[in-house]
C-alpha positions, 0 to 999 in steps of 0.5 A: 526506484519505481521508474514511473514514480521517479519520472513523475518526481523529476518532472515536478522538481523541474517545474518547481524551479520556474515561477511560470510553472510553479503552480503546475508543479504544486498541483502535480505534486498533490496529485502524485501524493494522492497516488502514493497514498493510495498504496498505503490505503490498500495496505491498511485496508487489506492486511491483518493486524499482525502484518503491521508488526512483522519484520520480514527483512530483519537485518537487511540494509535499506528502508525495507528492514522496518515494519509496515506500521513503523513506515507509516508512522515515520513518513508522517511524523517527519512530514508533520514536524517539517510542515508545522514546526518549520514551515507553518510554525503552528501546532503539529497534527499529532497533538490535535484531535487526540491523535497521540492517545488514539494511536497509542504511540509511546513516542512522539519522535520520528522513530529514527532511533529505533532498530530491529526488535525495538521497531517490532515492539513499537509497532505492536503498540500502535492502533493501525486504523488510528495511525492511518487517520493521522497519516491522512490528516497530515497529508491533507494538511500538507496539501493545503500548506502547499497550495498556499505557498507562493513561488517567492516562498520556496527560497526561504531558509531557516534560522538558528531559532528554528533549529532550537525550536526543533530541539526543544520540541523533543520530536527528534531523538537525541540519538545519533541516528536521529539528531542529524535530521535537525541540521539536515532540514535546517540546511535546506530551503522550503523547495528542498524540503518539498523535494525530500520529506514531501515527495522523495521520502514518501517514494522510498518508504512506500516502495519499501512497504511494497517489498515488505507486504509482498514478502509477507504475502509470499510467506502466507501463501507457502503451503496454502491451496493456490486454487481460489474458492471461486476457481481462479488460480492465485499462482497465475493472478496478476495481483499475486504479489499483492495478495495472499489469496482467499485461503489466507489472512492476506486476502486483497482480492478485488471482490473481497476488498469491495464487499461488505465485511471484506468477505468475497460473496463466493467465499461467504457462500461456499463457507455457508454451504461447507464446500471447498469452492464454487466448483463443488456447487450445483448452482455454478452454471447459473450463479451470479454472485461475486465473480460471476455477476454478469457485469464483471468482465471476467465472469465467463472466464471465472465460471469456465475455470470452476467448471474445468476444476469440477471436470478435471480437478485442481492439479490438472487445472493448475497445469493448464493455467501454466501452459496457457500463461506460457503460450499467451502474453496476457495479464488477466485470464479474461483477455484469453478466455473471453466472455462466453464461458462455454467457449472459455472452457473449450479453450482450457480443455484444448490446452 
């Protein structure tokens, strides 16, 4: 488990146990859930449709032997069922605002009963953007529910009536891989449910999603040109595990994700000029597009790298990048190359 996430989770659970710190625990939990949800947002906003039904760890043991779409569905179906059928006793979010139809899911269950290719076929049917909106609505609804809880509520247990209600809802499959959830949930008090479906369950599946998307990016980058269009090296980027690079469909480069249409200005410009990259452009020295915008703290480093490629070629550029990264302990090239592109170019040429 991610060490930072694990520590935050432990702290929240300790604070939940005492009345004096209960309200602090709830606030920290909501903030933590927001941090975790951001991971899902980045994945949904950054990857192509086909990424969400790929099964790169088919047959493996663990939460990562799922798809990205299934993982999102599973996390929030479980939370929706627990929060509304059990704790609040009201209508699930899935059945409000036409979520079920817009997502196009063929099931209303948690999906525990699905395996292997069943997960793939299920994932292909889902409208991922609508699924994301459903997940966000569930999260926000649960956050409000958490804020309304009092310390005295967390010891509340569930009755046989609750168990029967869950069975009758048909939201949990009768398959043996799923049906056990009903007894598991009904054996906990509200504090126990907060600790599992609302926090630790998120961590386990979001970590698995990170493994899935990292593998997909690695596969996408295999054989792709590692030199980015702007002149950066994807092989040496600190976001390398997240991003497939601007020459693949798995492009989550910062300037792509924050640009109109999710197209980096440098990529757009080079495509329009029908050139391989900024290093082939005669306007490079004075360009202020994308990575070269003056407000970007890496503008000088990016310009220097493109100029290096123009003078020495991609092959030598990648060799120099490896030597620089081996010699210095840093994450971002601007930490070493600085803001002055002429000085930065000099540093590259000396290495």
